[in-house]
N, C-alpha and C positions, 0 to 999 in steps of 0.2 A: 744624816743619811741612813736609810733603812739597811739593815744587814742582809746581804743576799743569802737565800736559803741554800742548803746543800744541793737540792735538786737543780736550782738555777746554775750553781757552780759547775755541776756535772754536765748540764747542757752546753754551757759555754765552752767547756773543754772538748766536747764532741764536735761543736761547730767550728772551732778555731784551734789550730795547733799553736799559733803565736800567742804567748801570754799577754802581750800588749793589746792584741785584738780581743782577747777574752775579757780583759779589764774594761775596755771601752764599751763592749756589748753589755756587760753587767752594769756599768755606771749608767748607761742609757735607760735601764729598766728600774734601778733602785733610786736614781735621782733624775727623773724625767724632766726634759726641757721642752718648752713650747715649740711647736712646728708652725711654719707659715700656713695661714688659712688658704684654702684653695676653692675656686668656683668653676663650675662647668656651665657655660652659657647654653641655654636651651632655645632662646629667642634671639632676635637680632641684637647685637651688642650696641650700646650707645657709642656715638662718635668719640666721646671722652669718657673714659672709665670713671665711675664714681669712687674708685678705690686706688690706693697706692699699690702699684704692681711691681713685682720682681721681674728681672730679665728672664725670658723663657729659656728652658733648656732646648738643645738642638732638635730633640725629637718630640717636644711638647706640642700637642695639637693646638691649632689656633683658637679653638673654642674653649680652651682651659687657661685660666690665669692663676698664678701663685701670687698671693697678696703679702704685703708687709706685715710683720708681727704687729699685733694690736688692732688690726682691722677686724670688724665684726660684721661680716656680710649677712649673716642670718637675721640681723636686726633691720636690714635695709628694706625699704618699700619694694624695690625691684624683686627681692626674694619672695616676698608675700604674693607678688603678682605673677610669679612663675618664670621670671626671666632667667634665673640660674639655679643651680643645685649646688649645695655646699658639700664638700667631701675632703677626706684626707688625701694628700698627694700620693700616698701609697696605693690608693685605689686607681689613680690615673696611671701610675707605673704598671700595675697589674693589667689594667684594661688596654694599655697601649699596644699589646700584642695584636689587638683587633685591627689596628691601623695597617697591618702588613697583609691582610687578606686581599688578594688581587682581583677577584671577580665580584660582580654584583651579588648582593645577598638578598634573597626574597623573603626568607623566614628566619627570624632569630628566636630561639627558645632559651629563656633564662630560668634555669631549674630551681635555683635558691635565691629568689630575686629581692626579697626585702633587705633593706629599705628602698632599694631601687636605683642606686648609683650606677651599677654596671649596665642596667637596662637603659638608663638615660644616655650613658656614654655610647653604647652600641647604636642606639637610635640616631644620635647626632653624628656619629662617625660613619655609619654604613647606610643610613636612609633605607631601611628594609621596607618591604610592602606591608609586613605585619610583624609585630613582636609579641610573643606569648610569655607572660611572666607567671611563674609558679612559686608559691610559698606554702610549704607544708605545715608550718607552725601558725596556727590560727591567730594567736595574739599579735603576730607581726604583720598580719594582712592590712590592718588599718593604716599603718604608716606607708605601706607600699601603694595602696589605693590613693591615699592623700597626695603622695609625691608625684605619681604619674598623672593625676588629675591636675595638680597645680602646675606642673611643667608641660602640660598638654602633649603627652606622649601618646600619639595616635597615628594609625589604628593600632590598638593593643587590646589584649585579652588577659584577664587574670584568673588563675586557677588556684585551688587549695587541695592538691592531691599528692599522693606518694609517687615518687619517680617511677616505680614499677608499673603504675597504671598507664603512663605515657609510652613506656617501652613496649607494652603489650598492644596498645591501641593505635599509636601513630608512628610506627617504625619507619626509618629511612626518609623522614619528611623534612628535616630542618637543615638548612644550609650552615647554620652556626648554632651550637649549643654551648651556653655558658654555665659552668659549674663553679660558682663562688662558694666553695664548700664550707659547711658548718665545721668549726674547728675548736680547739681549746682556747683560742683567742689570746695567746700570750702577748701579742703586740698591744693589747689594752694597757698593759703596765707601762709601756713607753709613753702613753697618753696621760699617765697619772690616775688611771682607773683601776678597778679591782677585777681580778680574774682568779677566784679561789680554786686551788687545786690544779691550775693549768699546767704545772710541770710534773704532776704525778703520773707515773707509768700507766696506772689503770685508766685514768682519764684520756691519756694520749692514745692508748691502744683502742679504747672504745671509740674515740673520735676517728681514728684511722680506719677501723672496720666499717664505720658508717660511711666514710668518704669513698671507700672502695665499692660499696654497694651502690651509692649514688652515681658514681662515674661509670660503673658498668651498665646501669640502667640508661644513663644518658647517652652512652655510646650507641645504643640500639636505635635512637631516633635521629642520629646524624646521617644525612643523605650521602650517597656516593660522591666523593670529591668534596665533601663538606668538612667542617671544622668543629673541633671540640676544645674549648678554652677551660683550663682548670686553674684555679687560684685559691689561695688561702691568706689569712692574716696572722699566721702563726709561724714558729721557727723550727719546731721539732722535725727532724728528717723523716720520722715515721708517717707524718701527715703530708709530706711534700715529696721529696725525691723517691722515697720508698713506695708511695702510692703510684707514682709514675712508672716505676720499674715493674710493679705488680700489674699495672694496667697494660703495658706494652707486651708483657709475657702472655697475657690472656686475650688480647685483641691485636694480633700481629698485623692486621690490615691498617692500623693507625701508625703514623710516623710523627715524631716531634719535629716541629718546624724551627729552623734557626731564625732568630730575631736579631737582625743586624744592629739595630739601634740600642739594643740592651746587652751587647757583647761584654761590656765591662762589668756587668752584673751577673755573668754566668756563674751558676752554682759550682763551687769547687768540690761538692760532695758526690757528683755523678758526672758521667760523660754525656748524659742526655742534655740537649739544649733546653735548659730551663733556668729561670732567673730569680734572684733574690735581692730585695732591698732591706737593709738592716737599719735600725734606728740611729746607730752611730754615723750613718751616711748623712743624717740631718735633713733629709728631704721629707720623711714621713715615718710613721711608727713601725712600718715593716710590711713586707708582702712577699709572696712566692707566686710565680706565674709560669705557665707553659701552654703552648698552642699545638694541638695534635691535628693532623689531617687524615681523613679517611681516604685511603688510596684506591679503594675499590671502584670499579667502573660499573655504571648502571644508571637506571632512571630514578629520579626523585619521585617519591610517592606523594601525590597531591593530598592535601588535607580534605577530609570529608566533613562538611559543616555539621552534618547530622551527628557524627561521632563526637565532634567538639561539644555540641550541645548536650549530648548524653553524659559527657564527662563532668558537667556541672560548672558552667562559667559563673564566676563570682561577680565579675565586673567587665564591662566592655566599653572602650573609649574609641569613638569613630568620629572623624571630622565631618561626617555626613549626618550624624545623629546627635542632636543637642542633649547635653547631660542635665 
């Protein structure tokens, strides 16, 4: 077993007062165990699943299945044909807050969309009229385009622009904005992957500042009575609860929404209704999630196709236009 770093030990003590919980958290990162594979059905499910399936959790959407250990869904023919999307169950946990949105959603905007899992979830859960997927990192665009095309997520539009561009050009336009924020990626360790420097204070602070900038820009495009979903795959409070506290102090028109089905996962580090999955829960590598509602009253600003065109559409998928 790899020896935990001092920075990991320090984080564990900040996250948990109980030494036993600290030890379980550390063990999950230095001696990672496999998690059940998970798939999100994008097309009609076969009458008989081609996989061995675990019993669903009470809040698990019907279009998601957790599979038995050892299943390799990514190698199945149905995957290549776009019938389902493979993802960590932590992503399902984080995105499940979208299941509580009561009204119909016309426009979904996924600000940090690659590789596309949250976009696919939102498309399947909410059936929006349009989903806009943005990815600012150019080298991640290929996987996003490939996944949306394979899974037939349409109508959808893909952009490669900074969040500030949208705040300036399409304010108050989106019923739901998803910010699956770039982070230090500490949960990669729970998957047995590398994340160099992920516990260093400099990396954490740099990441938190970037997250604050992105969520502030994203808030500008949320329509009155619309929603903003913020989530990460890291553990540091600076990138999670503290970003939420900062956000609410500067955007008081937003309120965090209580998610009843995630109450047992309520973060013990804040009074804000926000939710954490830890790797020692044995469902997935870890996630943080919160849903904010814009309480302002007003009209939704309709998107101007000319403005969208001027912003530089990278790819457009439409059921009416053959690709």
